[in-house]
C-alpha positions in Angstrom: 2.0 31.2 -3.9 4.1 33.2 -6.3 6.9 31.7 -8.3 9.9 34.0 -8.4 13.3 34.2 -10.0 14.7 32.6 -6.8 13.1 29.2 -7.6 15.3 26.3 -6.3 17.2 23.8 -8.4 15.3 20.8 -9.6 14.8 18.1 -7.0 15.7 15.0 -9.0 14.6 12.6 -6.3 11.1 13.8 -6.5 11.0 13.6 -10.3 12.5 10.1 -10.1 9.8 8.9 -7.6 7.2 9.9 -10.2 9.2 8.3 -13.0 9.6 11.6 -14.8 12.9 12.3 -16.5 14.6 15.5 -15.6 15.4 16.6 -19.1 12.7 15.0 -21.3 9.0 14.3 -21.6 7.6 11.2 -19.8 5.7 8.6 -21.8 2.4 9.9 -20.5 3.3 13.5 -21.5 4.2 12.3 -25.0 0.9 10.6 -25.2 -1.1 13.5 -24.0 0.7 16.3 -25.9 1.8 14.9 -29.3 1.8 18.5 -30.7 3.6 20.2 -27.9 5.7 23.0 -29.5 7.9 24.6 -26.9 9.2 21.4 -25.2 12.1 23.1 -23.4 9.7 25.7 -21.8 7.3 22.9 -20.8 10.1 20.8 -19.1 11.4 23.9 -17.3 7.9 24.8 -16.0 7.1 21.3 -15.1 10.3 20.7 -13.1 9.9 24.1 -11.4 6.3 23.5 -10.3 7.2 20.0 -8.9 10.2 21.2 -7.1 8.6 24.4 -5.6 5.4 22.7 -4.5 7.3 19.9 -2.7 9.2 22.6 -0.8 5.9 24.4 0.2 3.6 21.4 0.3 1.1 22.6 2.9 -0.4 25.0 0.4 -2.1 24.8 -3.0 -0.2 26.0 -6.0 -2.8 27.7 -8.1 -3.1 28.6 -11.7 -3.7 32.2 -10.7 -0.2 32.4 -9.2 1.3 31.0 -12.4 -0.5 33.6 -14.6 0.5 36.3 -12.2 4.2 35.3 -12.5 5.5 36.0 -16.0 9.0 34.5 -15.4 10.3 31.3 -14.0 13.9 30.5 -13.4 15.8 27.4 -12.3 19.4 28.4 -12.3 20.7 25.0 -13.3 18.7 25.2 -16.6 19.3 28.9 -17.3 15.8 29.6 -18.8 14.1 32.9 -18.0 11.0 33.7 -20.1 8.4 31.0 -20.6 5.5 30.8 -23.0 2.3 31.3 -20.9 0.2 28.7 -22.7 2.9 26.1 -22.3 3.3 27.0 -18.7 -0.4 26.6 -17.9 -0.4 23.3 -19.8 2.4 22.0 -17.6 0.6 23.1 -14.5 -2.7 21.5 -15.6 -1.0 18.2 -16.4 0.8 18.1 -13.0 -2.3 19.1 -11.1 -4.6 16.6 -12.8 -2.1 13.7 -12.5 -1.6 14.5 -8.8 2.1 15.2 -9.1 1.5 18.4 -7.1 -1.3 19.7 -4.8 -1.9 16.2 -3.3 -2.6 15.1 0.2 -4.6 17.0 2.8 -4.4 20.7 2.1 -6.1 23.9 3.3 -8.8 25.1 1.0 -8.0 28.0 -1.3 -11.6 28.7 -2.2 -14.8 27.8 -0.4 -16.5 24.6 -1.6 -19.4 25.3 -3.9 -21.3 22.1 -4.5 -23.1 21.2 -7.7 -26.1 19.2 -6.4 -26.9 17.9 -9.9 -23.6 15.9 -10.2 -22.2 13.3 -7.8 -19.3 10.9 -7.6 -20.1 7.7 -5.7 -17.1 6.0 -4.1 -17.7 2.4 -3.1 -15.5 1.7 -0.2 -14.2 3.9 2.6 -10.8 2.4 3.0 -7.5 4.1 2.3 -7.8 4.2 -1.5 -11.4 5.3 -1.5 -10.8 8.1 1.0 -7.7 9.2 -0.9 -9.7 9.4 -4.1 -12.4 11.5 -2.4 -9.8 13.9 -1.0 -7.9 14.2 -4.3 -11.1 15.1 -6.1 -11.6 17.9 -3.7 -8.0 19.1 -4.4 -8.5 18.9 -8.2 -11.6 21.1 -8.1 -9.6 23.7 -6.1 -8.0 24.6 -9.4 -11.1 24.7 -11.6 -12.2 28.4 -11.5 -15.9 28.7 -11.8 -16.5 24.9 -11.7 -18.6 23.6 -8.8 -17.5 20.4 -7.1 -19.8 17.5 -7.4 -21.2 15.8 -4.4 -18.8 13.1 -3.3 -20.6 10.2 -1.6 -18.7 7.4 0.1 -20.6 4.2 0.7 -18.9 2.0 3.3 -20.2 -1.4 4.4 -18.5 -1.3 7.8 -19.6 0.7 10.8 -16.4 2.7 10.5 -14.1 4.2 7.8 -10.6 3.0 7.1 -11.2 -0.6 5.8 -8.1 -2.6 6.6 -6.6 0.5 8.3 -7.9 -0.3 11.8 -6.5 1.7 14.7 -8.0 0.1 17.9 -8.3 2.1 21.1 -7.3 -0.2 24.0 -9.6 -0.3 27.0 -6.5 -0.3 29.2 -5.4 3.3 29.9 -2.2 5.0 30.9 -2.7 8.1 33.1 -6.3 8.2 31.8 -4.9 8.5 28.3 -6.2 6.2 25.6 -3.5 4.1 23.9 -4.0 2.6 20.4 -2.7 -0.3 18.4 -3.0 -0.7 14.6 -4.5 -4.1 13.8 -4.1 -3.5 10.0 -0.9 -2.0 8.5 1.3 -0.2 11.0 4.3 0.6 8.7 4.6 2.7 5.6 7.4 3.1 3.1 9.4 6.3 3.5 9.0 7.7 0.0 8.6 11.3 -1.0 4.9 11.3 -1.5 4.0 9.4 1.6 6.5 11.2 3.9 5.1 14.5 2.6 1.5 13.6 3.5 2.5 12.7 7.0 4.4 16.0 7.3 1.4 17.9 6.1 -0.6 16.5 9.0 2.3 16.7 11.5 1.8 13.0 12.2 4.6 11.6 14.3 6.6 8.8 12.7 9.5 6.7 13.8 12.1 5.4 11.4 12.2 1.6 11.8 15.7 0.2 12.2 16.5 -3.0 10.4 15.5 -6.1 12.4 18.4 -8.0 10.8 21.2 -6.2 12.6 22.7 -9.1 14.6 23.9 -6.8 17.3 20.3 -5.8 18.2 18.5 -8.9 16.9 17.2 -11.2 19.6 15.7 -14.6 18.7 14.7 -17.3 21.1 14.8 -21.0 20.0 11.9 -23.4 20.5 13.3 -24.5 23.8 13.3 -20.9 25.1 17.0 -20.3 25.0 18.3 -17.2 23.3 20.2 -17.9 20.1 23.9 -16.8 20.3 25.3 -14.1 18.0 27.6 -16.6 16.2 24.6 -18.6 15.1 22.6 -15.5 14.2 25.5 -14.3 12.0 25.9 -17.6 10.3 22.2 -18.0 9.6 21.9 -14.4 8.4 24.9 -14.8 6.0 23.4 -18.0 4.6 20.0 -16.3 4.2 21.6 -13.4 2.4 23.5 -15.8 0.1 20.3 -17.7 -0.7 18.2 -14.6 -1.3 20.9 -13.1 -3.5 20.8 -16.3 -5.7 17.0 -16.2 -5.7 17.1 -12.6 -6.9 19.6 -13.4 -9.6 17.6 -16.4 -10.8 14.3 -14.5 -10.9 16.0 -11.7 -12.9 17.2 -14.2 -15.4 13.8 -15.9 -15.6 12.0 -12.6 -16.0 14.3 -11.5 -18.8 13.6 -14.8 -20.6 9.9 -14.5 -20.0 9.7 -11.0 -21.4 11.6 -12.0 -24.5 9.1 -14.9 -25.1 6.2 -12.6 -24.5 7.4 -10.0 -26.9 7.9 -12.7 -29.6 4.5 -14.4 -29.1 2.4 -12.6 -26.5 -0.9 -14.2 -27.4 0.3 -17.8 -27.2 2.2 -17.2 -24.0 -0.8 -15.5 -22.2 -3.1 -18.4 -23.3 -0.9 -21.0 -21.5 -2.3 -22.6 -18.4 -0.5 -22.7 -15.0 1.1 -26.1 -15.6 2.4 -25.1 -19.0 4.1 -22.0 -17.6 5.8 -24.0 -14.9 7.3 -26.4 -17.5 9.0 -23.5 -19.3 10.6 -21.9 -16.2 7.8 -20.3 -14.1 7.9 -22.0 -10.8 6.4 -20.4 -7.7 8.7 -18.4 -5.5 8.6 -21.2 -2.9 9.5 -23.9 -5.3 12.4 -21.9 -6.8 13.6 -21.1 -3.3 13.4 -24.7 -2.1 15.5 -25.8 -5.1 18.2 -23.2 -4.3 18.3 -24.3 -0.6 18.6 -28.0 -1.5 21.4 -27.3 -3.9 23.4 -25.1 -1.5 26.4 -27.1 -0.3 26.1 -25.7 3.3 22.5 -26.7 3.8 23.1 -30.4 4.2 25.6 -29.7 7.0 23.4 -27.4 9.0 22.4 -28.3 12.6 18.7 -28.3 13.4 19.0 -25.0 15.1 20.4 -23.3 12.0 17.7 -24.8 9.8 15.1 -23.3 12.2 17.0 -19.9 12.0 17.0 -20.1 8.2 13.4 -20.9 8.2 12.7 -17.8 10.3 14.4 -15.6 7.8 12.3 -17.1 5.0 9.3 -16.5 7.2 10.2 -12.8 7.5 10.3 -12.6 3.7 6.9 -14.3 3.6 5.6 -11.8 6.1 6.8 -8.8 4.1 5.3 -10.2 0.9 2.1 -11.1 2.8 1.8 -14.3 0.8 2.6 -18.0 1.1 5.8 -18.4 -1.0 4.6 -21.7 -2.5 1.6 -19.8 -3.9 3.4 -16.6 -5.0 4.4 -15.8 -8.6 8.0 -15.0 -9.4 6.5 -12.1 -11.4 5.1 -10.4 -8.3 5.8 -6.7 -8.8 7.1 -6.1 -5.3 9.2 -9.3 -5.0 12.6 -8.0 -6.2 12.3 -4.8 -4.2 11.7 -6.7 -1.0 14.6 -9.1 -1.7 16.9 -6.0 -2.0 15.0 -3.4 0.1 16.0 0.2 -0.5 13.0 2.0 0.9 13.1 2.6 4.7 10.0 1.9 6.7 8.2 4.3 9.1 6.1 3.4 12.1 3.1 5.6 13.1 2.9 5.5 16.9 -0.4 7.3 17.0 -2.0 5.0 14.5 -2.9 5.1 10.8 -6.4 6.4 11.6 -4.8 9.8 11.9 -4.3 9.7 8.1 -7.7 8.2 7.2 -9.5 10.7 9.5 -7.7 13.6 7.8 -8.5 12.3 4.3 -12.1 11.9 5.2 -12.8 15.2 7.1 -10.0 17.6 6.1 -8.2 20.0 8.3 -10.0 23.3 7.9 -13.5 22.5 6.7 -15.4 23.0 9.9 -18.1 20.6 9.1 -18.5 21.9 5.5 -16.7 19.0 3.8 -18.0 18.2 0.4 -17.3 14.5 1.2 -20.5 12.7 2.4 -19.5 9.5 4.2 -22.2 6.9 4.8 -21.1 3.9 6.9 -23.1 0.7 7.2 -24.2 1.1 3.6 -23.2 -2.2 2.0 -23.3 -2.1 -1.8 -25.2 -4.8 -3.6 -25.1 -3.9 -7.2 -23.8 -1.4 -9.7 -25.6 -0.7 -12.9 -24.1 1.4 -15.8 -26.9 3.4 -17.5 -26.7 5.5 -20.6 -26.0 8.8 -18.8 -25.5 7.8 -15.2 -24.5 5.0 -12.8 -26.9 3.5 -10.3 -25.7 1.9 -7.1 -28.0 -0.3 -5.0 -27.0 -0.6 -1.3 -28.4 -2.0 1.9 -30.4 1.1 2.6 -31.6 2.1 -0.8 -30.6 3.2 -4.3 -28.4 6.2 -5.3 -27.6 7.5 -8.8 -24.5 9.3 -9.7 -22.5 10.8 -12.6 -19.3 8.7 -12.0 -18.4 5.9 -9.5 -15.1 4.8 -8.1 -14.9 1.1 -7.1 -12.5 1.0 -4.2 -13.1 -2.2 -2.3 -10.8 -5.3 -1.7 -10.4 -8.1 -4.3 -12.7 -10.4 -2.4 -15.8 -8.4 -3.3 -15.0 -9.3 -6.9 -13.9 -12.9 -6.6 -16.8 -13.8 -4.3 -19.2 -11.8 -6.4 -20.6 -10.0 -3.4 -21.5 -7.0 -5.7 -23.5 -7.6 -8.9 -22.4 -5.6 -12.0 -25.0 -4.8 -14.7 -23.8 -5.4 -17.4 -21.4 -8.1 -16.3 -17.7 -7.2 -16.0 -15.7 -7.9 -19.2 -14.1 -11.3 -19.3 -10.7 -9.7 -19.2 -11.4 -8.4 -15.7 -12.7 -11.8 -14.6 -9.6 -13.5 -15.9 -7.4 -10.9 -14.1 -9.1 -11.3 -10.7 -8.7 -15.0 -10.8 -5.0 -14.7 -11.1 -4.8 -12.8 -7.8 -5.4 -13.9 -4.2 -5.4 -12.4 -0.7 -2.6 -13.0 1.7 -2.9 -12.6 5.5 -1.0 -11.3 8.4 -2.7 -11.4 11.8 -1.9 -9.8 15.1 -2.5 -10.9 18.7 -2.4 -7.9 21.0 -1.8 -8.7 24.7 -1.9 -6.2 27.5 -0.4 -7.3 30.9 -0.5 -5.9 34.4 3.3 -5.7 34.4 6.3 -5.9 32.0 8.2 -9.2 32.2 10.3 -8.8 29.1 13.4 -6.5 28.4 11.9 -3.0 28.4 14.1 -1.6 25.6 13.8 -4.6 23.3 11.6 -3.4 20.4 11.2 -6.8 18.7 12.2 -10.4 19.2 11.8 -13.5 17.1 10.6 -17.0 18.1 11.7 -20.1 16.2 9.3 -22.9 15.0 9.1 -26.0 17.2 11.4 -28.9 16.2 8.6 -31.3 16.9 6.8 -30.2 13.7 9.4 -31.3 11.1 6.9 -32.3 8.5 5.1 -28.9 8.8 8.2 -26.8 9.6 7.8 -24.6 6.5 4.0 -24.4 6.7 4.2 -23.2 10.3 7.1 -20.8 10.0 4.8 -17.8 10.4 3.4 -19.0 13.7 4.1 -16.5 16.4 7.4 -15.8 14.7 7.7 -12.1 15.7 6.8 -10.3 18.9 6.7 -6.5 19.1 7.1 -4.6 22.3 4.5 -1.8 22.1 5.5 0.0 25.4 7.1 3.0 23.7 4.0 3.8 21.7 1.3 2.8 24.2 3.0 3.4 27.6 1.4 0.1 28.5 2.8 -3.4 29.2 1.7 -4.5 25.7 3.0 -7.0 23.2 1.8 -7.7 19.7 2.5 -11.2 18.3 2.5 -11.7 14.5 1.4 -14.6 12.5 1.6 -14.9 8.7 1.3 -17.2 5.7 -0.4 -20.6 6.1 0.1 -20.5 9.8 -2.0 -17.4 10.1 -4.9 -19.0 8.1 -4.7 -22.1 10.2 -4.8 -20.3 13.5 -7.9 -18.3 12.5 -9.9 -21.5 12.9 -8.9 -21.8 16.6 -10.6 -19.9 19.5 -8.9 -16.9 21.1 -8.3 -18.8 24.3 -6.3 -21.6 22.5 -4.2 -19.1 20.6 -3.4 -17.0 23.7 -2.6 -20.1 25.7 -0.1 -21.2 23.1 1.6 -17.8 23.1 1.8 -17.8 26.9 3.4 -21.2 26.8 6.1 -19.9 24.4 6.6 -16.7 26.5 6.9 -18.8 29.7 9.8 -20.8 28.1 11.5 -17.6 27.1 11.2 -15.9 30.4 11.5 -18.7 33.0 12.7 -16.3 35.7 9.5 -14.3 35.6 7.2 -17.2 36.3 4.5 -17.4 37.0 3.8 -15.0 34.2 0.9 -12.6 34.6 -2.1 -13.3 32.6 -3.3 -10.7 30.0 -5.8 -8.2 31.3 -6.8 -7.4 27.7 -6.4 -9.3 24.5 -7.5 -8.9 20.8 -7.0 -11.5 18.0 -7.4 -10.4 14.4 -8.8 -12.7 11.8 -8.4 -10.9 8.4 -9.1 -14.0 6.3 -12.5 -14.4 8.0 -13.3 -10.7 7.7 -16.3 -10.5 5.3 -15.3 -7.2 3.8 -11.7 -8.1 3.0 -11.0 -11.9 3.3 -7.3 -11.1 3.9 -4.7 -8.5 4.5 -3.4 -7.6 1.0 -3.3 -8.9 -2.6 -0.7 -11.0 -4.3 -0.1 -12.5 -7.7 -0.7 -16.3 -7.7 1.9 -18.7 -9.1 1.4 -18.9 -12.9 -0.4 -15.6 -12.9 0.4 -12.8 -15.4 1.4 -9.4 -13.9 -0.7 -7.8 -16.5 -3.6 -8.8 -14.2 -3.1 -5.7 -12.2 -3.4 -3.6 -15.3 -6.4 -5.4 -16.6 -8.2 -5.2 -13.3 -8.0 -1.4 -13.2 -9.3 -0.9 -16.7 -12.1 1.6 -16.5 -15.6 1.5 -18.0 -17.2 4.7 -18.9 -18.3 6.4 -15.6 -16.8 3.6 -13.5 -13.2 3.9 -12.2 -11.2 1.5 -10.2 -9.0 1.9 -7.1 -7.5 -0.2 -4.3 -4.1 -1.7 -3.5 -4.9 -4.5 -6.0 -5.1 -1.9 -8.8 -1.6 -0.5 -8.2 0.8 -1.4 -11.0 4.0 -1.0 -9.2 3.1 -1.4 -5.5 0.2 -3.8 -5.2 -0.5 -5.1 -1.7 1.0 -2.0 0.0 -0.2 1.1 1.8 1.6 3.2 -0.7 -0.1 1.3 -3.5 -3.6 2.0 -2.0 -2.8 5.7 -1.8 -1.4 6.0 -5.3 -4.3 4.1 -6.8 -6.8 6.4 -5.0 -5.0 9.5 -6.5 -5.1 7.9 -10.0 -8.8 7.1 -9.7 -9.5 10.7 -8.7 -7.7 11.8 -11.9 -9.7 9.5 -14.1 -13.0 10.5 -12.5 -12.0 14.2 -13.1 -11.3 13.3 -16.7 -14.9 12.0 -17.0 -16.4 15.1 -15.4 -14.1 17.9 -16.6 -12.6 16.5 -19.8 -9.0 15.6 -20.5 -6.0 17.9 -20.0 -5.0 19.1 -23.4 -2.5 21.5 -25.1 -3.8 24.0 -27.6 -1.2 26.1 -29.3 -2.1 29.8 -29.2 -2.5 31.5 -32.6 0.1 34.1 -33.4 
């Protein structure tokens, strides 16, 4: 790819998504290049590379093309001639930090593997696979450097981790249909949207479920809730969530001031001490707001159940019981005022994990060696290497990337030699795993409205004492006909209800769902029985113990930062290591990219700027 004088204007939305200012150096760049001389040239080159590559994102932008092109122009900045060394510095920084050349790309040069070096990646989930693929991408721009062996050790019999696209036994016209039992939605952000476009993976924009004109909710007696009641409950929920947002902002501002004044004493406080100075859980703060709302005391039981459903939806999106969730959760405020649209992947997320693992043009020559059913038992840091013991033997590498869920740390399933620093142990104990489970039911015929994509179910009024703890019980039903072409429903459970239901047998769970559906669709009785059913139990899964991570009430958000602190030759990845998007698909991808960068720093040295002598 050659950069010419017709380069496009800077795409500020891309720069913003990377937290890079359009007309200045970012904090990371200032740290890396304290002696950078020609700052204006650097900024021009950096902005141009980011903008151009994101226009032509299916190909690698190479250092060769930069050297070949002596002039770069972005009309809005009116700069023509750029210093070559500064230009190459900008490119190297962007390439190493994965601001360009990321995702699944066609190889520019054949892979030449250095058999004397290896990177061992523990965990073949989304973050581990991303780290492996990004290492391959980084070495595409290292002329003369051989890529190390990249070995992924995965305990499961399959890759993907919590990304689990299940092929249904039921078929439509001899075509296999799939359902995602892990995440099925991804935020529509520039870097995630681009990866899906690279692979030409079909996605569907997800409309807001809260549109009262399309929202369908059935009460516990089976009757459909009228639009007037839906509007009233939605307006009340919006009011309560707006007040929750405001109170949390105020509390966080106060907390940050206290931390800056006396960080050490604040961080040494226990959970009860923090709660006394204004750090309640999200659930406790929300309950106080609800109880003080003048409208709440006048609500009919139906409206209370509707309000509870909206709270359950928030709990579902946060993937955490609100009474256990910290108000400092990094994703909380963004979910209270969502700005990022969501996308659904009809063909399943495994399309992405398969491409990350095996590439798109490698014809069996991938430098990534994936070994499933290799459960890691211990990791030992040696003077010049790292030794990993697994269920089938021992392997030694130059660098390792630890990319497994939080539970492997908290349950001490993997032994570290020497032991992990106390700072990491403290951090992991401030986090927990939330759970969302799905019950997939395939029927011989459709008995629900064909074009209704989702509908809600309200909690039973006979469970007043446990109304809040059961709000995630069968609260949302998704019609999967459009993506599977089968009479298929997926029923969601979340929060405490999901954990409780895991202890019940499949038959009991399915019977309860069928009883609810029979009340909703009385004219279709007798309802057909499912011809295929699958019930997920992520809390019981030995490899994950939940769906995604969250910050426990009283926890410090610095736990995410402390957890990802590297040791020499050992890097960390996973959605629990993401600073801004923990507990999300996007967080898993971003953490994998960052781990690849840190592993490359260990193997290739840091990106640096060296001013040319005149």
